[in-house]
C-alpha positions in Angstrom: 39.8 158.8 127.2 43.1 158.6 129.2 45.0 161.6 129.8 47.8 161.1 128.2 45.8 159.9 125.1 44.0 163.3 125.4 46.6 165.3 125.3 48.8 163.7 122.7 45.4 164.3 120.5 46.1 167.8 121.9 50.2 167.9 120.8 50.1 166.1 117.0 46.7 169.1 116.4 49.2 171.9 116.9 50.2 171.7 113.3 47.1 171.7 111.8 45.8 174.6 113.1 48.8 176.1 111.9 48.5 174.9 108.6 44.8 175.1 108.1 42.8 177.5 106.3 39.9 179.6 108.6 38.4 181.9 105.8 37.4 182.2 102.3 36.0 185.3 102.8 37.1 188.9 100.7 37.0 190.4 104.1 39.8 188.5 105.4 42.3 191.2 103.5 41.5 193.7 106.4 43.1 194.2 109.6 44.8 191.1 111.4 42.6 189.1 108.9 38.8 187.5 109.4 39.0 187.1 113.6 37.6 184.1 114.8 35.2 183.3 117.7 37.1 182.5 120.3 34.9 180.6 122.7 33.4 177.1 123.0 31.3 175.7 120.8 28.6 175.7 123.7 29.1 179.5 123.8 29.1 179.6 120.2 25.5 178.2 120.5 24.0 181.0 122.7 25.0 183.6 120.0 28.3 184.0 121.2 27.0 184.6 125.0 30.2 184.6 127.7 28.3 185.0 130.5 26.9 181.6 131.3 29.9 179.9 133.7 29.0 176.5 135.4 31.4 174.2 137.6 32.1 171.8 134.7 32.3 173.4 131.7 35.4 175.6 129.9 34.5 179.5 129.1 37.5 179.8 127.4 36.8 183.6 126.7 36.4 184.6 130.7 39.1 183.8 132.4 37.2 184.7 135.5 34.9 181.8 135.0 37.6 179.3 135.7 37.4 180.2 139.8 34.3 178.5 139.8 35.4 175.0 138.0 35.1 172.6 139.7 36.2 169.0 137.2 38.9 168.9 134.7 37.9 169.7 131.3 39.6 168.9 128.0 38.0 171.2 125.1 38.5 170.4 121.6 35.8 172.0 118.8 35.8 172.0 115.0 33.3 173.3 112.5 32.6 173.1 109.1 31.0 175.6 106.8 29.7 176.2 103.7 30.0 180.3 102.4 27.7 181.5 99.7 29.2 184.2 98.1 27.4 186.6 95.6 27.5 190.1 93.9 25.7 191.6 91.3 26.7 189.0 88.3 28.7 186.0 89.8 27.6 183.4 92.9 30.0 181.1 94.4 29.9 178.4 96.7 33.1 177.3 99.4 33.7 174.9 101.9 35.9 174.5 104.9 36.6 172.6 107.8 39.0 173.8 110.9 39.6 173.1 114.0 38.0 176.1 116.7 40.5 175.2 119.5 42.3 172.9 121.9 42.4 173.8 126.0 43.0 171.8 129.1 41.1 173.4 131.7 41.8 172.5 136.0 40.6 173.4 138.9 43.4 173.3 141.5 42.0 174.2 144.9 42.0 178.1 145.7 42.1 179.3 142.0 41.5 177.7 138.4 43.5 177.9 135.3 43.1 176.8 131.6 46.0 176.4 129.0 45.8 175.9 125.1 45.9 177.1 121.6 43.1 179.0 119.3 43.4 180.3 116.0 42.5 184.0 116.6 42.7 185.1 112.7 42.5 183.8 109.4 43.2 185.4 105.8 41.7 183.3 102.6 40.4 184.6 99.5 41.5 184.6 95.9 39.4 186.8 93.2 39.6 187.7 89.6 38.5 189.8 87.3 38.6 191.4 83.9 39.4 195.0 82.8 38.6 196.1 79.3 38.8 199.8 80.2 41.6 200.5 78.1 40.1 198.3 75.0 42.8 195.3 75.7 41.9 192.8 78.4 43.7 192.9 81.5 43.4 189.8 84.1 44.2 191.3 87.9 44.1 188.9 90.6 44.0 189.3 93.9 44.7 186.8 97.0 45.7 185.9 100.6 46.6 183.3 103.3 47.4 183.0 106.2 46.3 183.7 110.1 47.4 184.2 113.5 47.1 181.4 116.4 47.5 181.9 120.1 48.3 180.2 122.8 47.4 181.0 126.5 47.1 180.8 129.9 44.4 181.9 131.6 43.6 182.0 135.7 40.7 182.7 137.5 40.6 183.6 141.6 37.1 183.2 143.8 37.7 185.5 145.6 34.1 184.5 147.4 31.5 181.9 146.9 29.7 184.3 144.3 32.1 186.2 142.3 35.5 185.8 141.0 38.3 187.7 139.2 40.6 186.0 136.2 43.4 187.2 133.9 45.2 185.8 130.6 47.9 186.1 128.8 48.0 185.2 125.4 51.3 184.8 123.0 50.3 185.8 119.4 52.2 184.0 116.3 51.7 183.6 112.4 52.1 184.8 108.9 50.2 187.0 106.6 50.5 186.6 102.9 48.8 189.4 100.6 49.8 188.7 96.5 48.6 191.0 93.5 48.8 190.3 89.9 48.1 191.1 86.6 48.1 189.6 83.0 47.4 191.2 79.8 45.4 189.0 77.3 47.9 187.6 74.4 51.1 187.7 77.2 52.1 184.9 78.5 53.9 186.4 81.4 52.0 188.3 84.4 53.2 190.5 87.2 53.6 190.1 90.3 54.2 191.6 93.6 53.6 190.1 97.3 53.5 191.1 100.8 54.4 189.2 103.6 54.6 189.7 107.2 55.3 187.4 110.3 53.9 188.2 113.5 54.3 187.8 117.3 53.4 189.2 120.5 52.1 189.3 123.8 48.3 190.4 125.0 46.5 190.4 127.8 42.7 189.9 129.3 41.2 190.9 133.0 37.8 189.9 133.8 35.1 189.3 136.7 32.3 187.0 137.4 29.5 187.3 139.7 27.1 184.6 139.9 24.5 185.8 142.9 21.7 182.8 144.1 18.3 183.6 144.9 16.1 181.9 146.5 14.0 178.5 144.7 17.5 177.6 142.4 17.3 181.1 140.5 20.5 183.0 140.2 22.0 186.1 138.5 24.9 186.0 136.4 27.1 189.0 135.4 30.0 189.6 133.5 32.7 192.2 132.5 36.1 191.7 130.6 38.7 193.7 129.2 41.3 193.5 127.0 43.7 196.5 126.9 45.2 197.6 123.5 48.5 195.5 122.4 50.9 195.7 119.2 52.0 192.6 117.6 55.6 193.3 115.9 55.7 192.5 111.9 58.6 191.4 110.1 57.9 192.0 106.3 59.3 190.8 102.9 58.0 192.3 99.5 58.8 190.7 96.5 58.0 191.8 93.0 58.3 188.8 89.6 56.8 187.6 86.8 55.4 184.6 86.4 54.0 182.6 83.1 50.2 182.0 83.0 50.8 178.7 81.3 53.5 176.9 83.5 53.9 179.4 86.2 57.6 179.4 85.7 59.1 182.4 87.5 61.4 185.3 86.5 62.8 188.3 87.5 63.0 187.5 90.8 63.4 190.7 92.8 63.0 191.1 96.8 62.8 195.2 97.9 65.0 196.5 100.1 62.5 197.5 103.0 64.9 199.3 105.3 64.9 202.7 103.7 61.0 202.6 103.3 61.6 202.0 107.2 59.0 198.8 106.6 61.4 196.0 107.1 60.1 195.5 110.9 56.5 197.8 111.7 53.9 196.7 114.8 50.1 195.8 113.9 47.5 196.9 116.5 45.6 194.3 118.3 42.7 196.6 119.9 40.8 197.1 123.1 38.5 194.6 123.5 35.3 195.3 126.3 32.4 192.6 126.8 29.6 193.0 129.8 26.9 191.3 129.9 23.7 190.1 132.5 21.8 187.1 132.6 19.6 185.3 134.7 17.9 181.7 135.4 17.5 178.5 137.2 19.8 176.0 137.9 20.0 173.1 135.4 16.8 174.0 134.0 17.0 177.2 132.0 19.2 181.1 131.5 18.7 184.2 129.5 21.5 186.4 129.1 22.3 189.9 127.3 25.4 191.2 126.0 27.2 194.3 124.4 31.0 194.0 123.1 32.9 196.8 122.0 36.4 196.9 119.7 38.3 200.2 119.7 39.4 199.5 116.4 38.8 203.1 114.6 42.4 203.8 114.9 44.1 200.4 113.2 46.5 201.1 110.5 49.0 198.5 108.3 51.7 200.7 106.8 52.8 197.8 104.7 49.9 196.7 103.0 47.7 200.2 102.5 44.2 198.9 101.2 42.8 202.2 100.0 38.9 200.9 99.5 39.3 200.1 103.3 38.7 202.4 106.7 38.4 201.4 110.0 35.9 202.1 112.4 35.1 200.8 116.3 33.0 197.8 116.1 30.0 196.9 118.4 28.4 193.7 118.9 25.1 192.8 120.5 23.8 189.0 121.4 21.4 187.6 123.3 20.7 183.8 123.7 20.0 181.0 126.6 19.5 177.4 127.3 16.8 175.3 128.5 16.7 171.9 129.7 13.4 170.0 130.1 14.8 167.7 132.9 18.2 167.1 133.4 17.9 164.1 136.2 15.2 162.1 134.0 16.2 158.2 134.0 13.3 157.8 131.5 13.7 160.0 129.0 17.5 160.9 127.2 16.2 164.2 125.3 14.9 165.4 128.7 18.3 165.9 129.4 19.9 167.8 126.4 20.8 171.1 126.7 18.9 173.2 124.1 20.7 176.5 123.2 19.5 178.8 121.2 21.4 182.6 120.1 21.3 186.0 118.2 23.5 188.3 117.6 24.0 191.7 115.5 27.4 193.2 114.6 28.7 196.7 113.4 31.7 195.4 112.3 35.2 197.2 112.1 35.6 197.7 108.5 33.9 200.2 105.9 34.4 199.2 102.3 34.0 201.7 99.3 32.5 203.9 101.8 29.6 201.6 103.4 30.0 200.5 106.8 29.7 196.6 107.1 27.6 195.2 109.0 26.9 190.9 110.0 24.5 189.1 112.2 23.3 185.5 112.9 21.5 183.2 114.6 22.5 179.6 116.0 20.9 176.6 117.8 22.4 173.6 119.4 22.2 171.0 121.8 24.1 169.5 124.5 24.2 165.9 124.2 25.3 163.7 127.6 28.4 162.0 127.6 29.6 159.0 130.5 29.6 160.7 133.5 29.6 164.9 133.3 31.2 165.0 129.4 29.4 166.1 126.9 29.4 166.7 123.6 27.6 170.5 121.8 26.1 170.3 118.3 24.9 172.9 116.6 24.1 175.0 113.7 25.0 178.7 112.6 23.4 180.7 109.5 24.9 184.5 109.0 24.8 186.8 106.9 27.5 189.6 106.2 28.0 192.4 103.5 25.7 193.4 100.4 25.6 193.0 96.6 25.7 196.7 95.9 28.6 199.2 95.5 30.7 196.4 94.3 30.4 194.4 97.8 29.9 191.2 98.1 26.9 189.1 100.0 28.2 186.5 102.4 25.5 184.3 103.5 26.9 181.4 105.7 26.0 178.2 106.9 28.0 176.4 109.7 28.2 173.2 111.9 29.8 173.5 114.9 30.9 170.3 116.7 32.4 170.6 120.2 33.5 168.1 122.9 33.7 168.9 127.1 35.2 165.7 128.7 35.3 165.9 132.2 38.0 164.1 134.9 39.3 164.6 138.4 42.3 165.5 139.2 44.4 167.0 142.5 41.6 164.5 144.9 43.3 162.6 147.6 43.2 158.8 147.8 41.4 158.1 151.1 41.2 154.1 151.0 44.9 152.6 149.2 
């Protein structure tokens, strides 16, 4: 595939990322939405392990890794998810498909760099319940949509052949939309209140990566990453109106004046984020690593859209994962050249819902299938669970098919012959 065609695909895909709905979870109503995993599918198939780096794959979550990159890499990832939502009474299945990332990563001699577009977070839910405690049937509706996208530029600089440092800048943009509504049985018109926020702002990441060789092809890899606290500007509006239940006709449309309340413009926190990990393996054969992530989200607050049943705490995640290659140099057995990946993660999320701390866990498997040259397709499955059925919560059981392409090319090589 030519460079021009790949860049064209990336450009026409930008509106798709901006318009897509990346969540169907009621828990996406918290914070900045349901946070997406921002790495490649190959990394996701190892449980989200950001430690491992080599010379032909982009590691979007680790800027320092681009210091080891030897080939220009075009990266694109998509996913299909089936999410089973269940409480003590009802069960519902939802399906989604979305784009995970678009990126170009380029080695440029004394440094490597990468740029692209990543969906950072997603909001997508619709919940209805019936309240009959007053003797009158009242239908309550809660829904939300939107999310935040990131454009980024990362640079990795090799200090030695074994050690690299890197930094990344992210421009965040998007909108969050929340609506609550209420209908009374026998009355056609219902009342609605919407909260709409348009967000923008910058945040940064700094990382280091070590790849220390040992005898007989073994190596030790270590990574440390830090994202300082940042704030996103939020331009807000709040609208009250009535709407017909049967034909959705609007009336009594009132846009509230938020200036006297100090809510027309607010700031939302992009929390500090620490990631560190260590792994060991044999070149082109196997790798096993352990990683710990910490997000300092306990102080997050959104004064414009307050959820009284949600509190926040620091989020913590442990990941173990790796890969195995039977024989990368085999000429007779295709499946011996395939990279078999695996991973497990367990997470204390940032949310406390109805005074219940929310946890999540997942297991993943994947294959890196060789294409022409050093390019490859990464295909895998992830099974995850979040929440519980008790205490008016929802248990989510999700199956995700994740597919990523890593297409390699050579740039900036001086021709020796015409």
